[in-house]
C-alpha positions as CSV (number, residue, x, y, z in Angstrom):
1,M,21.0,-6.4,12.4
2,S,18.8,-3.7,13.4
3,T,15.9,-2.1,12.2
4,R,16.6,1.8,13.5
5,R,19.1,2.6,11.8
6,P,19.0,6.5,11.6
7,A,19.0,7.0,7.8
8,L,17.1,4.9,7.2
9,D,14.8,6.9,9.6
10,G,14.9,9.9,7.8
11,V,13.8,7.9,4.6
12,R,10.4,6.8,6.4
13,A,10.3,10.3,7.4
14,L,10.4,11.4,4.1
15,A,7.5,8.9,2.6
16,V,4.9,9.8,5.8
17,L,5.8,13.0,5.2
18,A,5.3,13.3,1.4
19,V,1.9,11.1,1.8
20,V,0.5,13.7,5.3
21,V,0.9,16.8,2.6
22,Y,-0.3,15.2,0.2
23,H,-3.6,14.2,2.3
24,L,-4.0,17.4,4.0
25,G,-3.8,19.3,0.7
26,G,-6.4,17.0,-0.9
27,G,-4.7,14.8,-3.0
28,A,-4.1,16.2,-6.8
29,G,-4.7,19.3,-5.8
30,S,-1.8,19.3,-2.9
31,A,1.8,20.8,-3.0
32,L,2.6,17.7,-3.5
33,P,0.8,16.3,-6.0
34,G,2.8,12.9,-6.1
35,G,3.1,12.6,-2.2
36,F,0.7,9.4,-2.5
37,L,4.3,7.6,-3.7
38,G,5.5,7.8,-0.2
39,V,3.9,4.8,0.6
40,D,6.2,3.2,-2.5
41,A,8.9,4.0,-0.9
42,F,7.2,2.1,2.7
43,F,7.1,-0.5,0.4
44,V,10.7,-0.5,-0.7
45,L,12.1,-0.4,3.1
46,S,9.8,-3.4,4.2
47,G,10.7,-5.9,1.8
48,Y,14.8,-4.5,2.1
49,L,14.3,-4.4,6.0
50,I,12.6,-8.4,6.5
51,T,14.5,-9.8,3.9
52,S,17.8,-8.1,5.8
53,L,16.4,-9.6,9.2
54,L,15.5,-12.9,7.8
55,L,18.9,-13.6,6.0
56,A,21.0,-12.1,9.0
57,E,18.8,-14.4,11.3
58,H,19.9,-17.3,9.4
59,Q,23.5,-16.8,9.1
60,R,23.7,-16.2,12.8
61,F,21.8,-19.1,13.8
62,G,21.1,-21.3,11.1
63,R,17.6,-20.9,10.9
64,V,14.6,-18.7,10.5
65,D,12.2,-19.0,13.1
66,L,9.2,-18.1,11.7
67,A,6.8,-18.2,14.5
68,A,9.1,-15.8,16.5
69,F,9.3,-13.3,13.2
70,W,5.6,-13.4,13.1
71,V,5.3,-12.8,16.6
72,R,7.4,-9.7,16.3
73,R,5.0,-8.1,13.7
74,I,2.4,-8.9,16.0
75,R,3.7,-7.2,18.5
76,R,4.9,-4.2,16.6
77,L,1.7,-3.4,14.2
78,F,-1.5,-4.9,15.9
79,P,-1.6,-3.2,18.8
80,A,-1.2,0.6,17.5
81,L,-3.8,-0.4,14.9
82,A,-6.5,-2.1,17.3
83,V,-6.4,1.6,18.9
84,V,-7.1,3.1,15.5
85,L,-9.7,0.8,14.9
86,L,-11.5,1.6,18.1
87,A,-11.1,5.0,17.8
88,C,-13.1,4.9,14.2
89,A,-15.6,2.6,15.5
90,G,-16.5,4.9,17.8
91,W,-16.0,8.2,15.6
92,V,-17.9,6.3,12.9
93,W,-21.0,5.7,15.5
94,W,-20.7,8.8,17.2
95,H,-20.7,11.3,13.2
96,G,-20.5,8.8,10.8
97,P,-23.8,8.7,8.1
98,V,-26.5,6.0,9.2
99,E,-26.0,4.9,5.7
100,Q,-22.5,4.6,5.7
101,W,-22.7,2.4,8.7
102,S,-22.9,-1.1,6.6
103,A,-20.1,-0.2,4.6
104,R,-17.7,1.2,7.3
105,R,-18.4,-1.9,9.0
106,G,-17.0,-3.8,6.4
107,D,-14.2,-1.5,6.8
108,L,-13.5,-2.3,10.3
109,L,-13.4,-6.2,9.2
110,A,-11.3,-6.1,6.4
111,T,-8.7,-3.7,8.1
112,L,-8.9,-5.9,10.9
113,A,-8.2,-9.1,9.1
114,Y,-5.7,-7.3,6.5
115,V,-7.2,-7.8,3.1
116,A,-8.6,-4.3,3.2
117,N,-6.9,-3.8,-0.3
118,W,-9.1,-6.1,-1.6
119,H,-12.1,-4.8,0.2
120,F,-11.7,-1.4,-1.2
121,A,-11.1,-2.6,-4.5
122,G,-14.3,-4.9,-4.9
123,S,-16.1,-2.1,-3.1
124,G,-15.4,1.0,-5.1
125,E,-13.7,3.0,-2.8
126,D,-11.0,4.8,-5.0
127,Y,-8.0,5.8,-3.9
128,F,-7.5,9.1,-5.3
129,A,-11.4,9.9,-5.3
130,A,-12.7,13.4,-3.0
131,Y,-12.5,12.5,0.5
132,T,-16.4,14.0,1.2
133,G,-17.3,10.1,2.3
134,A,-14.6,8.8,2.1
135,S,-13.8,5.5,4.4
136,P,-11.3,6.9,7.6
137,L,-9.8,3.7,6.5
138,R,-9.1,4.2,3.0
139,H,-5.5,4.0,3.8
140,T,-5.7,1.0,5.3
141,W,-4.9,-1.0,1.9
142,S,-1.3,-0.5,2.5
143,L,-1.0,-2.4,5.8
144,A,-3.1,-4.9,4.2
145,V,-0.2,-5.3,1.8
146,E,2.6,-5.2,3.6
147,E,1.3,-8.1,6.5
148,Q,0.3,-10.4,3.4
149,F,4.3,-9.9,2.5
150,Y,5.1,-10.7,5.9
151,L,2.7,-14.0,6.1
152,V,3.8,-15.4,2.2
153,W,8.0,-14.3,2.0
154,P,9.3,-15.0,5.3
155,A,8.0,-18.8,4.8
156,L,9.5,-18.8,1.4
157,V,12.9,-17.6,2.6
158,W,13.1,-20.2,5.2
159,A,11.8,-23.2,2.8
160,V,14.5,-21.9,0.6
161,L,17.7,-21.5,2.6
162,S,16.1,-24.7,5.2
163,L,16.7,-26.9,1.7
164,A,20.0,-25.4,1.1
165,L,21.1,-26.0,4.6
166,R,19.6,-29.8,4.2
167,R,21.7,-30.3,1.1
168,R,24.6,-29.3,2.9
169,A,24.3,-31.6,5.8
170,R,23.4,-34.4,2.8
171,R,27.0,-34.0,1.5
172,D,28.9,-33.4,4.5
173,E,30.2,-30.4,2.8
174,P,32.0,-27.5,4.7
175,A,29.9,-24.9,5.2
176,A,32.9,-22.4,3.3
177,G,31.4,-24.2,0.1
178,D,28.4,-21.6,1.2
179,P,25.2,-23.2,-0.5
180,V,23.7,-21.0,1.4
181,R,24.9,-17.8,-0.3
182,R,24.1,-19.5,-3.5
183,R,20.3,-19.8,-2.5
184,E,20.4,-16.2,-1.2
185,L,20.9,-15.7,-4.7
186,G,18.1,-17.8,-5.8
187,L,16.2,-15.3,-3.6
188,G,17.5,-12.7,-5.8
189,A,16.0,-14.5,-9.1
190,V,12.9,-15.3,-8.2
191,A,11.8,-11.7,-6.3
192,L,14.0,-10.7,-10.2
193,V,10.9,-12.8,-12.0
194,A,8.1,-11.8,-9.0
195,L,9.1,-8.1,-10.0
196,V,9.2,-8.5,-14.3
197,A,5.6,-10.2,-13.4
198,S,4.0,-7.8,-11.5
199,S,5.2,-5.0,-12.9
200,L,3.4,-6.8,-16.2
201,A,0.6,-7.0,-13.8
202,M,0.2,-3.6,-12.4
203,G,0.2,-2.4,-16.1
204,L,-2.2,-4.7,-17.5
205,E,-5.4,-4.2,-15.0
206,H,-5.1,-0.4,-15.2
207,A,-5.3,-0.8,-18.9
208,L,-7.9,-3.8,-19.0
209,L,-9.6,-3.3,-15.5
210,S,-9.8,0.0,-13.7
211,P,-6.5,2.1,-12.1
212,S,-8.4,1.2,-8.7
213,R,-8.1,-2.3,-9.1
214,A,-4.6,-2.0,-10.5
215,Y,-3.5,0.7,-7.2
216,Y,-5.2,-1.7,-4.5
217,G,-4.3,-5.3,-6.2
218,T,-1.2,-6.9,-4.2
219,E,0.2,-8.7,-7.4
220,G,0.6,-4.9,-8.9
221,R,2.9,-4.6,-5.3
222,V,4.7,-7.2,-5.4
223,Q,7.1,-5.5,-7.8
224,E,7.9,-2.8,-5.2
225,L,8.5,-5.3,-2.6
226,A,10.5,-7.2,-4.2
227,V,12.5,-4.0,-5.4
228,G,13.8,-4.3,-1.3
229,V,14.8,-8.3,-1.9
230,L,16.5,-7.5,-4.4
231,L,18.7,-5.0,-2.9
232,A,19.2,-6.6,0.8
233,V,20.7,-9.2,-1.6
234,A,22.9,-6.8,-3.0
235,V,24.0,-4.7,-0.6
236,R,24.8,-8.3,1.7
237,R,27.0,-9.5,-1.0
238,R,28.1,-6.1,-1.6
239,R,29.1,-6.1,2.3
240,G,30.9,-8.8,2.4
241,R,33.0,-7.7,-0.4
242,S,34.2,-4.3,1.4
243,A,33.6,-1.7,4.0
244,G,32.1,0.5,1.3
245,W,31.3,1.8,-1.7
246,R,32.8,4.7,-3.4
247,P,29.9,5.9,-5.9
248,A,27.6,4.6,-3.1
249,T,26.6,8.6,-2.2
250,A,26.2,9.5,-5.8
251,L,23.6,6.7,-5.9
252,A,21.9,7.8,-3.5
253,A,22.2,11.5,-4.2
254,A,20.8,10.7,-7.5
255,G,18.2,8.4,-5.9
256,L,17.1,11.3,-3.9
257,T,16.8,14.0,-6.3
258,A,14.8,11.3,-8.2
259,L,12.0,10.6,-5.4
260,L,11.7,14.2,-4.3
261,A,10.9,15.2,-8.5
262,G,8.1,12.7,-8.3
263,F,6.7,13.8,-5.4
264,A,6.3,17.2,-6.8
265,L,6.1,16.1,-10.2
266,L,4.5,12.9,-10.6
267,P,0.2,13.3,-10.5
268,D,-2.0,10.8,-9.2
269,S,-4.2,10.4,-12.6
270,S,-0.6,9.9,-14.7
271,A,-1.1,6.4,-16.4
272,L,2.8,6.6,-16.4
273,Y,2.0,5.5,-12.9
274,Y,0.8,2.3,-13.4
275,R,3.3,1.7,-17.0
276,G,6.6,1.0,-15.2
277,G,6.4,4.9,-13.4
278,G,5.9,3.4,-9.9
279,L,8.6,1.0,-10.7
280,L,11.4,4.0,-10.8
281,V,10.0,5.4,-7.9
282,C,10.8,2.5,-6.2
283,L,14.5,1.8,-7.8
284,A,14.5,5.7,-6.8
285,V,14.0,4.8,-3.2
286,A,16.4,1.6,-3.3
287,A,19.4,3.6,-4.6
288,V,18.6,6.2,-2.0
289,I,18.7,3.1,0.6
290,A,21.4,1.4,-0.7
291,G,23.7,4.7,-0.6
292,V,23.3,5.5,2.7
293,E,24.0,1.9,4.1
294,L,26.9,0.9,2.2
295,A,27.9,5.1,2.8
296,P,26.9,5.1,6.6
297,G,29.5,8.4,6.7
298,S,28.1,10.6,4.1
299,R,26.8,13.7,4.4
300,L,24.1,12.6,2.7
301,A,23.7,9.8,5.2
302,A,24.0,12.8,8.2
303,A,21.5,14.7,6.9
304,L,18.6,11.4,6.4
305,S,19.9,11.0,10.3
306,W,19.0,14.8,11.4
307,R,17.7,14.4,14.6
308,P,14.0,15.2,13.9
309,L,13.7,13.9,10.6
310,V,14.9,10.7,13.0
311,A,12.0,11.3,15.2
312,V,9.6,11.4,12.7
313,G,10.5,8.2,11.0
314,T,10.7,6.8,14.6
315,L,6.9,7.9,14.7
316,S,6.1,7.0,11.2
317,Y,4.1,3.9,11.8
318,G,1.7,6.1,13.7
319,I,1.7,9.0,12.0
320,Y,0.5,6.8,9.3
321,L,-2.3,5.5,11.2
322,W,-3.7,8.8,13.0
323,H,-3.3,11.2,9.9
324,W,-6.1,10.1,7.7
325,P,-8.8,9.7,9.7
326,V,-7.9,13.1,11.5
327,V,-8.5,14.3,7.5
328,V,-11.2,13.1,7.5
329,A,-12.9,13.8,10.7
330,L,-11.5,17.3,10.2
331,P,-12.8,18.6,6.7
332,V,-10.6,21.9,5.0
333,D,-12.4,23.5,2.3
334,G,-12.5,27.0,0.9
335,P,-9.8,29.3,-0.4
336,H,-6.1,29.2,1.5
337,D,-6.7,31.8,4.2
338,A,-6.4,32.5,7.5
339,T,-9.4,29.7,8.9
340,W,-8.0,27.3,6.2
341,W,-4.5,27.2,7.7
342,A,-5.0,27.0,11.1
343,R,-7.7,24.1,9.8
344,Q,-4.7,22.5,8.5
345,A,-2.6,23.3,11.6
346,W,-4.9,21.4,13.7
347,R,-4.9,18.7,11.7
348,V,-0.9,18.4,12.5
349,V,-0.8,19.0,15.2
350,L,-3.8,16.6,16.7
351,T,-1.9,13.9,14.3
352,G,1.2,14.3,15.8
353,A,0.1,14.0,19.5
354,L,-1.9,10.7,18.7
355,A,1.1,9.5,16.7
356,V,2.7,10.4,20.2
357,A,0.7,9.1,22.8
358,S,0.1,5.7,20.4
359,W,4.6,5.2,20.1
360,R,4.5,6.0,24.1
361,L,1.4,3.6,25.9
362,V,1.2,1.4,22.8
363,E,3.9,0.8,20.8
364,R,6.5,1.1,23.1
365,P,5.1,-1.0,25.8
366,V,3.9,-3.6,24.2
367,Q,7.6,-4.3,21.8
368,Q,9.5,-4.1,25.2
369,G,6.9,-6.7,26.7
370,R,5.9,-4.4,29.6
371,M,2.3,-6.0,28.7
372,P,1.3,-7.5,32.5
373,W,0.0,-10.8,31.5
374,A,1.6,-11.5,28.1
375,R,5.0,-10.0,28.3
376,R,7.3,-11.5,25.9
377,S,5.8,-14.8,25.8
378,A,5.0,-15.8,22.2
379,S,1.8,-18.1,23.1
380,R,0.0,-15.4,25.0
381,V,1.1,-12.4,23.1
382,T,-0.3,-14.7,20.4
383,A,-3.8,-15.5,22.5
384,L,-3.9,-11.4,23.4
385,A,-4.0,-10.8,19.8
386,A,-6.6,-13.0,19.4
387,L,-8.9,-11.6,22.3
388,T,-8.2,-8.0,21.0
389,S,-9.3,-9.1,17.4
390,A,-12.6,-10.3,18.9
391,L,-12.5,-7.3,20.7
392,V,-12.4,-5.1,17.9
393,A,-14.8,-6.9,15.8
394,G,-17.7,-6.8,17.8
395,V,-17.3,-3.5,19.0
396,A,-17.1,-2.9,14.8
397,V,-20.5,-4.7,14.8
398,T,-22.1,-3.2,17.4
399,A,-21.3,0.3,16.5
400,T,-22.4,0.0,13.0
401,A,-25.5,-2.3,14.0
402,L,-28.1,-0.7,12.4
403,P,-32.6,-2.4,12.2
404,A,-32.9,-5.3,10.3
405,P,-34.9,-4.4,7.9
406,L,-33.1,-1.2,7.2
407,G,-29.4,-2.5,7.1
408,R,-30.9,-5.2,4.4
409,Q,-32.2,-2.3,2.4
410,L,-28.9,-0.1,2.6
411,A,-26.3,-3.5,1.9
412,Q,-28.8,-4.5,-1.1
413,R,-26.3,-2.0,-4.3
414,S,-29.1,-0.2,-6.6
415,D,-26.2,0.2,-9.0
416,S,-26.0,-2.9,-11.8
417,P,-23.3,-2.4,-14.2
418,C,-22.9,-4.2,-17.2
419,P,-21.4,-7.6,-17.9
420,T,-18.2,-6.1,-20.0
421,E,-18.0,-2.3,-17.7
422,T,-14.5,-5.0,-15.8
423,S,-12.8,-3.8,-19.7
424,D,-14.5,-1.3,-20.5
425,P,-16.3,1.5,-18.5
426,L,-18.5,3.3,-20.7
427,A,-19.9,-0.1,-21.7
428,S,-23.3,-0.4,-22.7
429,C,-25.9,-3.5,-22.3
430,V,-29.7,-4.6,-23.2
431,K,-30.6,-5.4,-19.8
432,V,-34.2,-6.4,-20.9
433,D,-34.6,-7.5,-24.1
434,G,-38.4,-6.5,-25.1
435,G,-40.5,-5.8,-28.3
436,S,-43.1,-3.4,-27.2
437,R,-41.0,-0.3,-27.1
438,S,-37.6,1.2,-26.4
439,V,-36.3,2.9,-23.1
440,V,-32.7,3.9,-23.2
441,L,-31.0,5.1,-20.0
442,F,-28.6,8.1,-20.2
443,G,-27.4,9.9,-17.0
444,D,-25.0,8.8,-14.0
445,S,-25.0,7.0,-11.1
446,T,-28.4,8.5,-10.0
447,A,-29.3,7.1,-13.2
448,R,-28.4,3.6,-12.7
449,A,-30.1,4.0,-9.7
450,L,-32.9,3.6,-11.2
451,D,-31.8,0.1,-12.8
452,P,-33.8,-1.9,-9.8
453,G,-37.3,-0.6,-10.7
454,L,-36.7,-0.1,-14.4
455,Q,-35.7,-4.2,-14.9
456,P,-39.0,-5.3,-13.5
457,W,-41.0,-2.3,-15.4
458,A,-39.8,-3.6,-19.0
459,R,-40.3,-6.9,-18.1
460,R,-44.1,-6.5,-17.4
461,H,-44.1,-4.6,-20.4
462,D,-42.4,-6.2,-22.9
463,A,-40.2,-3.3,-23.4
464,R,-36.8,-3.4,-24.4
465,Y,-34.3,-1.7,-22.2
466,V,-31.0,-0.5,-22.6
467,Q,-28.4,0.8,-20.2
468,A,-26.0,3.4,-21.4
469,A,-25.3,5.5,-18.2
470,W,-21.9,5.4,-16.6
471,L,-20.2,6.8,-12.9
472,R,-19.1,9.8,-12.5
473,C,-20.1,10.5,-16.0
474,T,-22.7,13.7,-17.1
475,P,-24.2,12.7,-20.8
476,T,-23.9,16.0,-22.5
477,G,-20.3,15.2,-22.6
478,L,-19.1,18.2,-21.2
479,L,-15.6,18.1,-19.4
480,V,-16.1,17.8,-15.6
481,V,-13.8,19.2,-13.0
482,P,-14.7,17.0,-9.9
483,D,-15.0,18.9,-6.5
484,G,-11.4,18.8,-5.2
485,S,-9.2,18.6,-8.7
486,P,-7.4,21.6,-9.9
487,G,-8.8,19.9,-13.5
488,P,-11.0,16.8,-14.8
489,D,-9.1,13.4,-13.5
490,A,-8.8,10.5,-15.9
491,P,-12.5,9.3,-15.8
492,A,-13.8,12.9,-16.6
493,Q,-11.7,13.0,-19.5
494,A,-12.4,9.9,-20.6
495,C,-16.5,10.4,-20.1
496,H,-15.8,13.6,-22.0
497,E,-13.9,11.9,-24.8
498,R,-16.4,8.8,-25.5
499,A,-19.5,9.5,-23.5
500,R,-21.9,10.9,-26.9
501,Q,-20.1,8.5,-29.0
502,Q,-20.6,5.6,-27.1
503,Q,-24.7,7.1,-26.7
504,L,-25.2,7.8,-30.6
505,A,-23.9,3.9,-31.3
506,V,-26.4,3.2,-29.0
507,L,-29.0,5.2,-30.5
508,D,-27.8,4.2,-34.4
509,A,-28.8,0.7,-33.1
510,E,-32.3,1.1,-32.1
511,R,-32.5,3.2,-35.2
512,A,-31.1,0.3,-36.8
513,A,-34.1,-1.9,-35.4
514,G,-36.7,-0.1,-36.5
515,R,-36.8,1.5,-32.8
516,H,-38.1,4.9,-31.7
517,P,-36.5,4.1,-27.5
518,L,-37.7,7.3,-24.7
519,V,-34.1,8.0,-23.3
520,L,-34.7,8.7,-19.9
521,V,-32.0,11.5,-18.9
522,A,-30.9,11.4,-14.9
523,E,-27.8,12.6,-13.6
524,Y,-25.8,14.7,-10.3
525,W,-22.1,14.8,-11.3
526,S,-22.5,18.1,-13.7
527,H,-25.0,20.1,-11.9
528,H,-22.9,20.8,-9.1
529,Q,-19.2,20.4,-10.2
530,G,-16.7,23.0,-12.4
531,L,-17.3,22.9,-15.8
532,V,-14.2,23.3,-18.7
533,V,-15.8,25.1,-21.9
534,D,-13.0,26.9,-24.4
535,G,-10.3,26.1,-22.0
536,Q,-12.4,28.2,-19.3
537,R,-14.0,26.9,-15.8
538,L,-17.0,27.4,-15.2
539,D,-17.7,27.3,-11.5
540,P,-21.5,25.5,-10.5
541,G,-24.5,28.2,-10.2
542,T,-23.6,30.9,-12.5
543,A,-25.0,31.9,-15.3
544,A,-21.9,30.4,-17.5
545,H,-22.3,27.2,-16.2
546,D,-26.1,27.2,-16.9
547,A,-26.0,28.2,-20.3
548,A,-23.2,25.3,-21.2
549,L,-25.4,23.0,-19.5
550,G,-28.5,23.9,-21.5
551,A,-26.2,23.4,-24.5
552,A,-25.2,20.7,-23.7
553,Y,-28.7,18.9,-23.5
554,R,-30.5,20.5,-26.3
555,R,-27.7,19.3,-28.3
556,L,-28.2,16.0,-26.6
557,V,-32.6,16.3,-27.5
558,R,-31.2,17.4,-31.1
559,E,-29.0,13.8,-31.6
560,V,-32.2,11.7,-30.2
561,A,-34.9,13.3,-32.3
562,A,-32.1,12.8,-35.1
563,R,-32.3,9.0,-34.6
564,G,-36.3,9.2,-33.9
565,G,-36.3,9.1,-30.2
566,R,-37.7,11.4,-27.4
567,V,-35.8,12.8,-24.1
568,A,-37.6,12.5,-20.9
569,F,-35.3,14.2,-18.2
570,V,-36.0,13.2,-14.0
571,T,-35.4,16.3,-12.0
572,L,-33.6,16.6,-9.1
573,P,-34.8,16.4,-5.6
574,P,-33.0,18.5,-3.1
575,P,-30.0,15.9,-1.4
576,G,-32.1,13.8,1.5
577,P,-31.3,14.2,5.3
578,S,-29.2,11.5,7.1
579,L,-30.9,8.2,8.2
580,G,-29.4,9.3,11.7
581,T,-32.5,11.6,12.0
582,V,-34.2,8.5,12.6
583,L,-31.8,6.4,13.7
584,A,-29.5,8.6,15.9
585,P,-31.6,12.1,16.6
586,D,-29.1,12.5,19.9
587,R,-26.1,12.6,18.3
588,P,-24.0,14.2,15.6
589,A,-24.6,10.9,13.5
590,G,-28.7,11.9,13.2
591,S,-27.2,15.5,11.7
592,A,-30.1,16.9,9.2
593,E,-27.5,18.3,7.1
594,P,-28.0,16.9,3.6
595,L,-25.4,13.8,3.0
596,A,-24.5,15.0,-0.4
597,L,-23.0,18.2,-1.9
598,G,-24.5,20.5,-4.4
599,G,-28.4,21.3,-3.0
600,E,-28.0,25.0,-3.6
601,F,-27.9,24.5,-7.6
602,V,-30.6,22.0,-7.5
603,D,-33.2,24.6,-8.2
604,G,-31.2,26.5,-11.1
605,Y,-30.5,23.0,-12.8
606,N,-34.5,22.1,-12.2
607,Q,-34.7,25.5,-14.2
608,V,-32.6,24.7,-17.2
609,L,-34.0,21.2,-17.4
610,R,-37.3,23.0,-18.0
611,Q,-36.3,25.4,-20.4
612,V,-34.6,22.8,-22.7
613,A,-37.6,20.9,-22.7
614,A,-40.2,23.7,-23.5
615,A,-37.9,24.5,-26.2
616,S,-38.2,21.1,-27.3
617,H,-41.0,21.5,-29.8
618,G,-42.7,18.4,-27.8
619,R,-38.9,16.7,-28.5
620,A,-38.3,16.2,-24.7
621,V,-39.9,16.7,-21.4
622,A,-39.1,17.5,-17.6
623,V,-40.0,14.8,-15.6
624,D,-40.7,16.2,-11.5
625,V,-39.8,13.4,-8.8
626,G,-40.0,16.0,-6.1
627,D,-43.5,15.4,-5.0
628,L,-43.1,12.2,-4.9
629,V,-39.6,11.9,-2.5
630,C,-40.7,15.7,-0.9
631,P,-44.0,15.6,0.0
632,G,-44.9,19.0,1.3
633,G,-41.3,20.4,0.5
634,Q,-40.0,17.8,3.5
635,C,-37.4,15.1,1.8
636,P,-37.9,12.4,4.9
637,A,-35.1,9.6,4.9
638,L,-37.7,7.3,5.7
639,Q,-40.8,6.8,3.3
640,D,-43.3,3.9,5.2
641,G,-40.2,2.3,6.6
642,T,-38.8,2.8,2.9
643,V,-35.3,3.9,2.9
644,V,-35.5,6.9,0.0
645,R,-31.7,7.3,-0.6
646,S,-28.8,5.6,0.3
647,D,-27.1,8.2,0.5
648,G,-29.0,11.0,0.0
649,V,-28.7,11.1,-3.2
650,H,-28.7,7.6,-4.9
651,W,-32.1,5.4,-4.7
652,T,-32.0,2.6,-2.1
653,V,-33.4,-0.9,-4.4
654,A,-36.5,-0.4,-2.7
655,Y,-36.9,2.8,-3.5
656,A,-36.2,2.9,-6.9
657,Q,-38.4,0.3,-7.8
658,R,-41.3,2.3,-6.8
659,L,-40.6,5.6,-8.7
660,A,-38.9,3.8,-12.1
661,P,-42.7,3.3,-12.8
662,V,-43.9,6.8,-12.2
663,V,-41.3,8.4,-13.4
664,L,-42.2,6.1,-17.3
665,A,-45.9,7.0,-16.7
666,R,-45.8,10.3,-16.1
667,A,-43.1,10.8,-19.3
668,D,-45.4,9.1,-21.0
669,A,-48.5,11.5,-20.3
670,A,-46.3,14.5,-21.1
671,L,-45.1,13.5,-24.6
672,A,-48.7,12.6,-25.4
673,G,-49.8,15.8,-24.2
């Protein structure tokens, strides 16, 4: 059974175009906010086609040749991916921020090993996060899921069908008895059980762990591949009864309508996606596939076989591989003016050119056995793939190599989550339980980056240190609109609804124990992001934005004071330059431009903090760290061999250990004065 059926190429085209439009538009703000569902369509197609091929091979030859199957997958998928990995490694070395080299090395090696989905789930690479600083390989998580399916499912099909064949031989049953067909139904039953279990797993992981964990996890994706498996079994049985099926066209039309509606309407922040919505989309894709397969002469099948669509579908793998690195390498921001459209057009042209080149120069020659040494030899193809993997790994390691001391500093994570954050991202915890005094940390990830210095300080001073700071969460409780988003996303909404209550609960617990805490407040998140107040969006740098922040911080000071505590605001230094100014001064990777956004708003934000402190009647102070981080007005990436900030904003472990004691000493001195 050939996988190159024109109508299915049309389905591939719709899927990849939806993903590309979604990413070109910046995700949630795209013309297709549900375009990410195109990946789900690919999963259904993979489950359907691979199962159909395996069952057809077994019917024709009486066996499934696993080695030959896996070699075909290597020849089809690996060469183009290897080229993309080499290109991304080169781009990271030439242009990528040096601070990200260690992370990018992990991305490259995880993608090469087809475990990128688990790697990104563990590294905090949110698929739906802003594109600034994103990994150029973020999209390869789906390739990892598919490759894991290609490894496990054919082996299971082989085992089940081989068992059926052996049983028939032992019983000397004629072929007409068709126990193999019954085993195919058994495979369908296995897929059905896997579908139900996977759907439940995705919903539970979203509720109990995190959206990223639910999105990337293989177990949550099995349901989509299982839909394709069930479809393959069902289509084979229907084809065995008749040459066509009259309801097929109506089924396909309904499925296509639902799929396009999902592309246009289902936002990436919707919890519905994890609670059955994704499965409904997959069923819609299955309906389209069933319709065009069982009624190949229908008008819909003819429409999906339109030559431009088929061409895009044929190139879909290369388009998918290349489009995301192009999006990351060529950022497009600002209003939708002529320049914006020109840059988008350049992205499209470059993606198309790279996909065509990949198809003509890499994918087709390898598939057709036109490799000078390997040809179609399974052993030689495997050996060549192993050698290529070693080459890619070597290039990845070399391109992202850092001097050992700096590499170790950047590899250390300054963020230390509370133990229960896996189930509640707004959890608080006691990091050090001393008796002399109480220090409570409020803020976002920049506050948490002080943790490596706060813990040893608290132990030395027999102090109690409580962490109540959360990733991408302002301690003001204001509703934040992340960069590039049309509105607040789910984490911003959760912070708005719960952060203040969680903070007040921590303060109430400290007061109930007779403690009067120093509340250390540090954040970067809200000062350069939009805010929504009373239904109005306030842009950073405006008087209204500053006024909203000031009012929220004054309320925070009152709430802390009412519980017997005082507040120390940590001012913001300007975002730091890349470490590349030291290690790669002759390349774009050595740009002196700050790594992070929002530097132009730092002075105004610090002025807000100073005004709040000045009007607090001694209940709050603003602790300035600018002279420490930027001595003489310069903000070096290195101080005495210590990397200051891992990404231009967050302190490294080594620097936090130097900075935190000074911050606390200055806070104590200011409050005592």
